[in-house]
N, C-alpha and C positions, 0 to 999 in steps of 0.2 A: 415762324418759319425762317430758317437761316437763308440769306441770299448772298450772292457773290458778284454783284455788279462791280465793274471797274470804276476808277475815279473818272475816267473819260466818259463812260456811259452815264454816270450820275450827273454829269453836266447837262444832260438832256432833261428838261423839266418833266416830260411825260414819263421817262424812265424813273426819275426820282419819285414821282407820285406812285408809279406801279410798285416800286420797291417798298414804299410805306404800306401799301395795301397787302402785299405778299407777306411782309414781316408780321402783320397782325394776325395771320392765320395760324392756328395752333393744332391743325390736323384733327380736330375733335370728331368730325363726321356728323355733327348734328344736322348739317345741311342736306345730307343724303335722305333724311326722313321726310323732307318736304319738297324735294326736287321732283317735278313731274316726269322728266325724261329718265331719271334713275328708277322711278316707280314702274315705268313702262318697260324699259330695256334691261335694267338690272346690271348695267355695266358701270364699274367705278369711274371710267373715263367719261361717262355721261352723267356724272354728278358734279356739283360745283367744286368739290375738293379735287376730283380727278382733272377737271379742266384747269384749275389753278396750277397743278403740277405741270401740265402741258404748256401753259402760258409762261410759267417761270423758266422752264427749260429753253423754250424758244427765245425769250427775251434775253436771258442771261448769256446765252451763247451767240446772240446776235445772228441767228441762222435763218435762212429762208424757211418758211413753214413747209412741212411735209403733208402729204395727203391725209395721214391719220389725224394729225393735229387739227387740220381744217375740218375734217368730218365731224369731230366731236365738238368743236367750237360752233360749227354751223347748226348742230343739233340743239344748242342752248336756246331756250325760248326767251331769255331775258325777262322771265316772269318776276324775278327778284324775291321769290319766297325764301331763298337761302339767306337773304339779308335780314328778313324778319326773324328768322330762326337763329342766326349766328350770335353766339354769346360774346364774341370778341369784336364785333363791329366791323368785320371785313367788308369794305365797299366794293363788292363784286361787280356792280354795274359799271363803274369806271374802269375796272380792270378788263372786263370782257369787251367793253367798247374800244379800249386801247388795242386789244388783241385783234379785233375785227379790222380796225384801220390798218394795223401792221400787215395783216394777211392780204388786205386789198392792195397794198403797195407792193408786196413782195412775193405773191403767189399767183401763178398763171393757171386759172381754172380751165377745165375743158371748154371747148368752143360753145357747146350748148348751154352750159351754165353761164358763161359770160353774156351770151345773147339774151338769155332769160332775165338776168339781173339788169341788164341795160334797158330792156323793155319796161320792167317794173319800175325802175328809177325814173323813167320819163313819162309813163302813163299814169300811175297812181297819184302822184302829187299834182297833176294838172286836171282839174275837174272837167274841162271841155274835152280834152283828149280822152279821159277816162270814160266819159259819157258815150263818146263815139265807139270806144272799145267795147263797152257793155252792150251796145246795140248790136255790134258784130258778133259778140259772144252769144247773145240771145238767139241769133239766127243759127249759129253753129252748134248750139247745145244739143239738139236732137241727134247729132252725129258724134257725140263725145266718145261713144263706144269704139269708134274707129281710130281713136287717137292713142298711140302706144305709150306716150309719156304721161305718167300719173300727175305730174305737176301741171301740164297743160289741161288735163281733164279737170283738175281741181279749180283751175281758173274759170272754166266753163260752168262748173257746179256752183260757184259763188255768185253767179249772175242772178239778180233778183227777178222775180216774175214780172214785176212792174217797175219800169225805170221812171222815176218821178220827173215832172216838168221842172225846169229851172225856177228857183224861188228868187224873186227880186229882192227879198229881204236880205239876201247875202251880198247885195251891192253896197259899196261904201256909202254910208248915210248915218243919220242919227235918229233915234226913236225917243221921243219925250216920255217921261214918267207920266202915268195916268192917275197917280195919287201923289200926295205931297212928296217932293223929291228928297231922297236920302243919300243917294250915291250916284256917281257918274262912272260907268264901266265901259270897257271895250270888250266886245264879244269876238273871240277867235272863231271864225266860221269854218276854218279847216280846208281840206281839199277833197279827199275821197268821200267824206261824209256828204258833201254838197251834191255829189252825183248819185249816191246810194240811198239817201234818206233826207229829204228836205224838211220833214216834220220836226226834227230835233231842234234846229236853229229857230224855226218859226215859234215853237212852243217856248223855247228859252226866252226869246224876245218878249212874248206876251206875258210870261210869268214875271220876268224882272221888271218890266215897265209897270205892271199891276202892283208890284211890291215897292215901288218908289225909286226905280233906277232909270236914269237916262242911259240908253244903250247905244254905243257908237260902234259902227263897223268901220275900222280905220282903212283909209286908202293905202294900198301897197302891201297890206298884210295878206298872208296866204298860208301855204303849207308850212308846218312847224319845222320840217326837216327830219322828223323821226324815222320815216321810212328809209331814206338814204343813209341816215346816221347808223342805223342798225345793220346796214349792209357794208359798213366800213367806208362809205364814200364821203369822206370828210369834207372835201371841197364843195360838193353839191349840197350837203346838209347845212354847212355853215353859210352858204350863199342864201339859202331859204331862210335860215334863222336870222341872218343879218337884215334881210328885208323887213321881217317882223319887228325886230328891235328898233329900226329906224322909224317905222310907221307908228309904233306905240309910244316911243319916246317923243315923237312929234305931238301926239295927243297929251302926253304927260306934261310937256313943256308949254302946251297951249292952254286949253280950257281945264286941263288936269284930269287925272284918273284916280279913282279909289281902288280899282282892281282891274285885272285882265281876266275875263271869265272864259273858262275852257270847259266845254261839255263833252269832250272826247278825252278820256283819261290817259290814253297812250300819248296824246299830244301834251297833256298837262305835265306828265313826268318829264318830258323833254324840255318844255319851256321853263319849268322850274329849275332846270339844270343849265340854262343858258349861261349863268354866271360862271359855272365851272368850265363850260365849253370854250368860252372866250376869255378866260382869265389871263392868257399870255399875249393878248392882242390889243389893238387900239380901241375895240368896242367893249373892253372889260367893264368899264364903269357903267355904261348904258345897259349892258347885258345883265349886270347885277341888279340894277334898278328894276328891270323888267321882271326878272325872276322873283324879286322881293314882293311884287304885288300880283303875281300869277296865282290864280285860285281856281279850284274845281267849282263848278256851278253849285254844288251842294254846300260848299264852304261859304259861298256868298249868300245863298238863300237862308242858311242858318242864322245869318246876322240880320235878316230883314223881317223878323217877326211874322213868319208864315201863319196865317189864320188856322185856328184849330178846327178840323173837320169833324163831321159826325161819323160815328163808327159805321162801317159798311160790312157786307158779307163777302166782299171781294178779297180773295186771298192772293197776295203778291209773293211770288218766289223771287227773292233778291239774289242776284248773282254778283258777287264782288269781283270786279275786274282786277286783275293782278296789278296793273299799272296804278290803280287807285289805292288798293289796300296795302300793297308792298312798296310800290314806287313812290307814292305820295303820302303814305301812312294815313289816308283818310278812310276810316273804318266805320265809325258810328253815325256820322252825319246823314248819309243817304237813307239808312234804315230809320233813324229817328224822324226824319222829315216825312217819310211815307206813313209812318205810324201816326204822326201828328195830323196828317191830312185825312186820316180815317181808315186807312187800309190795314188789313191784317197781314203781317209780314212773316214769312217763313224762310229759312235758309237751308241749303242742301248740306248733306254730310261732306266732309273734306272741302269746306268752302275755300280753303287756302290754296287749293290746287287749280292750275290753269285749265281753261277750256280748250286750249290748243290754237287759238287764233293768232295772237302775238304778232301783229303787223302783217308782214309778208310770210310768216312762218307756215301758215296753212297752205300757201302756194308753193313754198320751197321744200317743205318737209311734210307732204300730204299724208303719209301713212301714220306717222307718229301723231300728227294733228287729229286725224280721224279717230284714233284710239282715245285720245284725251277728250275729244268732243263727245264720244259715246259715253264715257264715264260721267262727264258733267251732265249730260242730258238725263241719264239714268237717275242720278242723285237729285236733280231738280224735279223730275216727274214723280219721284217717290214721295215728295211732299204735297202732291196733288194741288198745285196752284192754279188759279184761274188765268193768271197772266204772269209772265216773267219780266222783271225789271232789271235793267243793266245801265251802266254809266259809260259805255264805250261802244262805238259803232262796230268795231271789229268783232267783239264778243256777241253783239246782237246778230250779226250776219252768221257767225259760226254756230251759235246755239239755235238760231231760227231755222237753219238748214237741217236740223236733226230732230225737230219736234213739231207737233201740230199746235202746241200751246202758243198763243200770241206772245211775241217778244217786243217790248217797247223800251224806250229810254225812260229812266226815272223821272226826268223833268216833264215828260208828256203827261204822266199821271199827276204830278203836282200842279201842272197847268190846268188840267181837267178839274181837279178838286177845288180850284180857286176861281172857277168861272170860265175857263177855256173850253174849246171843243173836245169832244170825245176822241181819243187817239184812233186814227184810221185802222190800225191793226186790230183794235177791239171791235170796231164796227164790222170789219170783214169777218171776224170770228164769231160774232153774235154774243159777245161777252159783256156783262155789266149793263146797267140801266142808263138813263140819260144823264144822271149825275151820281157820283160815288157817295 
């Protein structure tokens, strides 16, 4: 793609990087075949290629974003299926991230939008505040039909039936390996996940210590910054990321770390990108060090010689989170581990398409999100699984709200298969025996 940035514009490192991304695009349109919003809406401007044109025009002309451009950029899920499909290697993720930050700086949204985004940016990354908000939403949920704004209704609908008690495993501490030690790892406990589902981190700690890991929850680590990053709020997302970098580097320079383990794939994609996010600042070196050892939990377990399990008659429908398969390019490990543990694994048709969760997308774009959820649930249920396994809390909440099939994190099944307790979601659904 031909670009016409001025010499003055090209002195800005972000514009220079955007220019390189834009020039890699050859207009082929392969991305439209795998773009979920294009599949739903059929609008060229709701495809990666269309959004690239809008971003190019906005940046080249150094103009304030208009409502049309903002609408179509906002509709992007950042599922990154286009990057998996693209034969030219266009790094769409960095381009759309740049566009969102540009929009945040130079576009004044309607008051209602600004208020909603302000609330999300302060509630979701704070587990304590989020937990209080969930309790309030649970009380208000019976009255959701009286609320005219679909986005506010979506917030009430995402409230889980049961809000779990705080898990003290999420406090800063160290868990010793219960078998001969092989690795020392830091577990990212996250933010929203700690309020929505405490079983995931608990299962991760049990599994990793059983397989020979010392697991550290580093003091000072918290939200990865992804939620605010994808809303274009660069200062807030970088502040969250910087706290993590300092906390983990402290462990790396202390007793040492072999990996930073992340069991929420949306967070994993962001942490693995810290090196890019901070490349022009004083934390560049430390950010790159953190990104270099950030790993999805399935990547770590793959290295730890998971015991071979006996075959079971439990069929697991595996949903590949976009942030895992497209963002991190982790495709085979989760399925291979589930099969090794003894489960029969099936996948839905169009497994590359997003479920519609995408961080805050299901709250900000509820109608498109609901259509994508319905499609994903239909394709999963068509495989008649006993349980659905996912590697991302957002996908778990999204899919779980549309089906009666129990939805669990993959690590919960691996923990159960190697001696841990049966996942609570399976107990509640009456699925499976005492051991797989």
